ROVO-51586 format. One record per atom (N, C-alpha, C): residue in three letters; x, y, z. Coordinates in pm, whole numbers, plus 50000, padded with zeros to 5 digits. Each point is the difference from the previous one (the first is absolute). Last residue first. Layout:
REM ROVO-51586
ALAXYZ
...
//
This chain:
REM ROVO-51586
ASN468975046847185
ASN499864992150118
ASN498764990749973
ARG502195038549731
ARG500214986449968
ARG500094992050117
ASN500075049450168
ASN499704994749864
ASN500554983449977
ILE499665049850306
ILE499784987150023
ILE499464992049878
ARG502445048650206
ARG499724992349865
ARG499904986150030
ASN499565048050324
ASN500504987349976
ASN499684994449854
HIS498695041050294
HIS500835001849857
HIS500804986749988
THR497995000650471
THR499955009949897
THR500854998949895
TYR497834980950506
TYR500484994049873
TYR499855011149884
VAL499794990350572
VAL499815009049907
VAL500824995849868
GLY497744974250486
GLY501005003649909
GLY499605010649911
LEU498084953450311
LEU500015014449971
LEU501005004249894
GLY497254952050216
GLY501085007649937
GLY499745014049966
GLY497014964350191
GLY500485010250086
GLY501225007149946
ARG498244962149750
ARG499974997250143
ARG500525010150088
ARG501575005449502
ARG498874992550052
ARG500174999750153
VAL502435012449486
VAL499745007250119
VAL498594994350060
VAL503824990849577
VAL498994994650074
VAL499895006450138
LEU502295002849475
LEU499895005950117
LEU498844995350080
GLY501514977249598
GLY500955010250017
GLY499995005850139
ASP498524948949873
ASP499475013850005
ASP501215009250013
GLY501214953049818
GLY498605002850043
GLY499555012950007
GLU504204986849846
GLU499354988149968
GLU498325000250044
SER503055043949834
SER499904992050116
SER499174986949947
GLU501785042849761
GLU500314987349957
GLU499904990050132
SER500385051850117
SER499724993349876
SER500424985450010
LEU499825051850253
LEU499694985750040
LEU499604992449861
GLU502535048950158
GLU499384991949895
GLU500034986750058
CYS500005051350235
CYS500394987349982
CYS499564993149883
ASP499165045650223
ASP500844998949887
ASP500784986549980
LYS497935003450475
LYS499745011249897
LYS501034997949886
VAL497714982650511
VAL500644994949863
VAL499665009249893
THR499864992450591
THR499805010349879
THR500864995349885
PRO497654970250441
PRO501235005049925
PRO499485012449914
ASN498244968750403
ASN499645013449946
ASN501135006049929
GLY497484954050273
GLY501225004449912
GLY499605012649943
LYS496954973150269
LYS500365014150031
LYS501365001749939
ASN497844958549870
ASN500065001550157
ASN500805012250041
PHE500994988849493
PHE498914997350089
PHE500325002850139
VAL502004999149451
VAL499795009350120
VAL498834994950074
TYR503624987049568
TYR498954994850094
TYR499965008150122
PHE502294998249458
PHE499845008450120
PHE498774996050082
HIS501784973949612
HIS500915010250026
HIS500005008650130
ILE498884947449857
ILE499215012050014
ILE501025010350041
ASP501884963949801
ASP498474995050002
ASP499165011050022
ASN504435014449774
ASN499694995350134
ASN498514992849981
ASN502675025449656
ASN500164985750007
ASN499944994950140
ARG500795050450002
ARG499594993049879
ARG500254984650036
MET500285056050163
MET499674987350063
MET499454990949869
HIS502865049650135
HIS499394992049884
HIS499874985050058
CYS500145053650205
CYS500474987049990
CYS499414992049898
LYS499535047650164
LYS500704997449887
LYS500474984450002
CYS498415012850463
CYS500125010249882
CYS500864995149891
PHE497694988450516
PHE500464992249879
PHE499915010249879
LEU499855000750578
LEU499855009049879
LEU500614989749891
GLY497894988350527
GLY500984999549885
GLY499655008149880
ARG497844970350464
ARG499805012449912
ARG501024997649879
GLY497304966450402
GLY501195003549927
GLY499795012849901
GLY496904974750292
GLY500495013350036
GLY501255004249942
GLU497934956149922
GLU500165002150141
GLU500545013950030
THR501024986349506
THR498974996150097
THR500405003950135
VAL501614996349449
VAL499965010250101
VAL498914996150085
GLU503294977449575
GLU499034998750096
GLU500045009850116
VAL501934989649462
VAL500075007950116
VAL498844997150093
GLY501074970749639
GLY500945009949975
GLY500345007550137
VAL498364948649942
VAL499455014250026
VAL501095009149997
LYS501114957149855
LYS498634998550013
LYS499175011850033
SER504355006749721
SER499704994250124
SER498444996950002
GLU502985024949658
GLU500194986249998
GLU499744994350144
GLU501135051849986
GLU499704991949896
GLU500024984550053
ILE500835055950045
ILE499484990250107
ILE499364990449915
VAL503565046249955
VAL499274989349932
VAL499684989750093
ASN500725054950115
ASN500374985050009
ASN499274991949896
ASN499605050650122
ASN500804994249875
ASN500594986750018
VAL498585018450460
VAL500095010049869
VAL500694992549894
MET497724995350537
MET500534991549897
MET499805008749862
GLU500065004250558
GLU499855009649887
GLU500644992049893
PRO497774980150484
PRO501085001749904
PRO499555010749892
ASN498094981050475
ASN499765011749920
ASN501105004649904
GLY497314964350415
GLY501165001749896
GLY499705009949913
GLU496984984550345
GLU500505014149988
GLU501314999949929
THR497674957650019
THR500085005750138
THR500915013249994
VAL500494974049529
VAL499154997850114
VAL500345008550130
VAL501414986349448
VAL500005011850102
VAL498884996750095
ARG503094973049581
ARG498914998450106
ARG500325012050089
VAL501734981049489
VAL500165010850107
VAL498784999450085
ASN500814964149699
ASN501145007949980
ASN500185009750098
VAL497514952050053
VAL499805014149970
VAL501295006849992
VAL499734950250001
VAL498705005250065
VAL499665013549964
SER503904978449817
SER498954989250004
SER498725004450062
HIS503685030949714
HIS499774994550134
HIS498814991550016
GLY502415025649607
GLY500094984950023
GLY499764995550149
LYS501495051249911
LYS499564990849914
LYS500044984850055
PHE501075058750035
PHE499444988950084
PHE499454988849921
ARG503525044849937
ARG499224989349926
ARG499674988350104
ASN501285057550030
ASN500234985650028
ASN499024991449914
SER500155051650041
SER500594993049891
SER500524986050023
THR498775026050432
THR499995005949867
THR500794991749901
PHE497995005950539
PHE500364989349904
PHE499905004949860
LEU500175018750555
LEU499925003349855
LEU500544989149910
GLY497544999150529
GLY501275001649919
GLY499565004249862
CYS497874974750496
CYS499935008949890
CYS501195001149918
GLY496984973450452
GLY501045000549903
GLY499835008149879
GLY496894988550379
GLY500655013949987
GLY501235000449903
THR497694959350103
THR500095006150110
THR500775013549994
ARG500684972349562
ARG499054998950105
ARG500255006950130
CYS501434983649453
CYS499985011050096
CYS498985000150091
LEU502814967649616
LEU498994999050120
LEU500165014250074
LEU501684976049488
LEU500105011250103
LEU498824998650101
GLY500614960949713
GLY501155008549963
GLY500185011150101
VAL498034948450081
VAL499735013649998
VAL501115010649941
PRO500394952549971
PRO498674999150023
PRO499405015149988
ALA504164991849714
ALA499794996350144
ALA498555000250011
ASN502635017049607
ASN500034986950022
ASN500114997050144
CYS501585049949870
CYS499394988949914
CYS499974986950078
VAL501655054049920
VAL499494992850121
VAL499204989949941
VAL503755040149845
VAL499294988549944
VAL499674991250118
ASN501245054949956
ASN500274986250045
ASN499064990549935
ASN500345050949996
ASN500684992849898
ASN500434986350033
GLU498885030550405
GLU499745004449862
GLU500904990749905
MET498145010950563
MET500354990049894
MET499745006149855
ILE500095012450565
ILE500065005749862
ILE500484990049921
LEU497344997150503
LEU501174996649904
LEU499855008149881
HIS498194993950558
HIS500015007049880
HIS501114994749902
GLY496624986050489
GLY501154998849919
GLY500015009149877
ASN496554989750355
ASN500485013649967
ASN501304999949938
VAL498024957650095
VAL500175007050117
VAL500725013849973
GLU500574970349577
GLU499144999950110
GLU500385008150123
VAL501124977749465
VAL500195013550080
VAL498965000150100
SER502534961149653
SER499105004450107
SER500195012350066
VAL501414966149534
VAL500125013750071
VAL498915001650094
ASN500204958249788
ASN501415004949964
ASN500255014050066
ALA496884961050225
ALA499865012049921
ALA501525004149956
SER499534952850149
SER498665009050036
SER499835011949913
GLN503664968249913
GLN498934992250036
GLN498805006250056
SER503485018649611
SER499884999250145
SER498894990650035
GLU502165014949558
GLU499814985450056
GLU499914999550157
SER502035046249775
SER499124989449941
SER499964987050091
ILE501985053049847
ILE499544994350128
ILE498904988849957
THR504225033549784
THR498984991049962
THR499614991950126
ASN501805054249888
ASN500324986450066
ASN498894989849934
GLN500505050549929
GLN500654990149909
GLN500404987650065
THR498995034850361
THR500045003749846
THR500724988649921
PHE498105018950527
PHE500334987749926
PHE499815003349849
LEU500625030150487
LEU499844998749856
LEU500384986749946
VAL498675026050503
VAL500734988849926
VAL499564999349865
THR499395029450474
THR499905002649850
THR501034990249934
SER497054998750504
SER501154998249921
SER499725004549856
LYS497565017150457
LYS499884992549887
LYS501224998949931
ARG498525010950529
ARG500885002249883
ARG499804990649884
GLU497774996050430
GLU499325011249923
GLU500905004549883
SER500144948950172
SER500135013050058
SER499445010149916
ASP500334953549872
ASP499624999150141
ASP500335012250073
CYS499034981749486
CYS500515011050074
CYS499544999650137
CYS501004968049508
CYS499155004550107
CYS500535010350082
ALA500674965449525
ALA500375013850066
ALA498835002450100
LYS502404958349691
LYS498895001850097
LYS500515014150066
VAL501124964349558
VAL500215013150047
VAL498925002550114
GLY500084955849849
GLY501115005349917
GLY500465013550063
TRP497714956850232
TRP499755012049960
TRP501095005949940
THR500744956750044
THR498645000450045
THR499305012249978
ASN503934990249665
ASN499795001450133
ASN498514998050045
ASN502234999149551
ASN499904987350067
ASN500005002950157
ARG502165039649727
ARG499134988349945
ARG499964989150110
ILE502095050249805
ILE499524995050137
ILE498914989449969
THR504275029649749
THR498934989149984
THR499574995150127
ASN501915049749825
ASN500244988550079
ASN498974990549963
PHE500905047349841
PHE500604989349923
PHE500194987450089
ALA499285041450307
ALA500015000549850
ALA500574987649930
PHE498395027750496
PHE500294986949946
PHE499705000849856
LYS501025036550446
LYS499694997249841
LYS500304986149968
ALA498905031650488
ALA500774990849931
ALA499495000049852
PRO499865029150469
PRO499605002549847
PRO500764991249902
GLY499184980350517
GLY500495012049943
GLY499535002849854
SER497784970850423
SER500784999849869
SER500315012849954
ARG497194987550389
ARG501405002250023
ARG500855001049884
GLY495344988850001
GLY500185014150039
GLY501355002550030
ASP499414959749676
ASP499215005150105
ASP500315012850042
ILE500644957049628
ILE500205013650001
ILE499075005250119
LEU502384952049772
LEU499145004850105
LEU500185016050009
VAL500844956549616
VAL500405013650053
VAL498945003950095
GLY499754954349900
GLY501235004349913
GLY500525013550055
VAL497294961950282
VAL499835014149955
VAL501215003649916
SER499974956250139
SER498545003250049
SER499565013649954
SER503674976649686
SER499965003750151
SER498505001150024
SER502424991849546
SER499734989150087
SER500005002950160
LEU502465034349665
LEU499284988649978
LEU499634992650126
ILE502385044149720
ILE499474999050135
ILE498914988549994
GLU504395023549679
GLU498894989350007
GLU499564998250160
ASN502265046149744
ASN500004987550092
ASN499014990149972
ALA501045046349802
ALA500374989749933
ALA500294987850097
LYS499795044250258
LYS499994999049858
LYS500374986049939
TYR498725035250450
TYR500084986949967
TYR499854997249847
LYS501345040650389
LYS499544997549860
LYS500214984649987
CYS498815029050475
CYS501014994349902
CYS499504999749869
ALA498775010350519
ALA499995010749902
ALA501114996749890
GLY497044964750320
GLY501155006449978
GLY500005010149895
GLY496724952150076
GLY500325014550026
GLY501315005349973
SER499404950249950
SER499135006750095
SER500505015650010
VAL500074946249724
VAL500645013149997
VAL499045008650080
MET500594943749995
MET499265012450000
MET500895013250006
//
């Protein structure tokens, strides 16, 4: 496991641990670039056990084949992720219990359950991501929120599934080529959906 520190981590292989990378309130302004984070129980886990939030940047990493979630942001944790490939686990990104962050130009693909799951006051900002080839592209439930802007969702069974007080804002996204429905809001789902293109579903 790699844990914290105001360091630069470049071109490492981080493999086969209970948690590949742990980010907490004690972590400095670290940068992770060009690393392979693979075959861990949890790939990257970010949480905040203090009032101080870490500023940690992940860019151009491959995070894959975790047994639980490839990336988990929870307990008011915060991450900045840009231009990463996150693939081939049950869950790609899990934001819960106040977990948040900025996720820009990443590719989430090939997760067996869901590419992005937002629950229990999770509140990520997702901009210009590709979210593809999963049973569910994005699931927002149990009071989860989040902003999804200019994301492209394709080749999921369902692109966007919102229920049980899930309350996202979805704008300027393209939802195309699903096996089932493009956008499903039911059973107490909420949200704001504007200027999206939903086609070939």
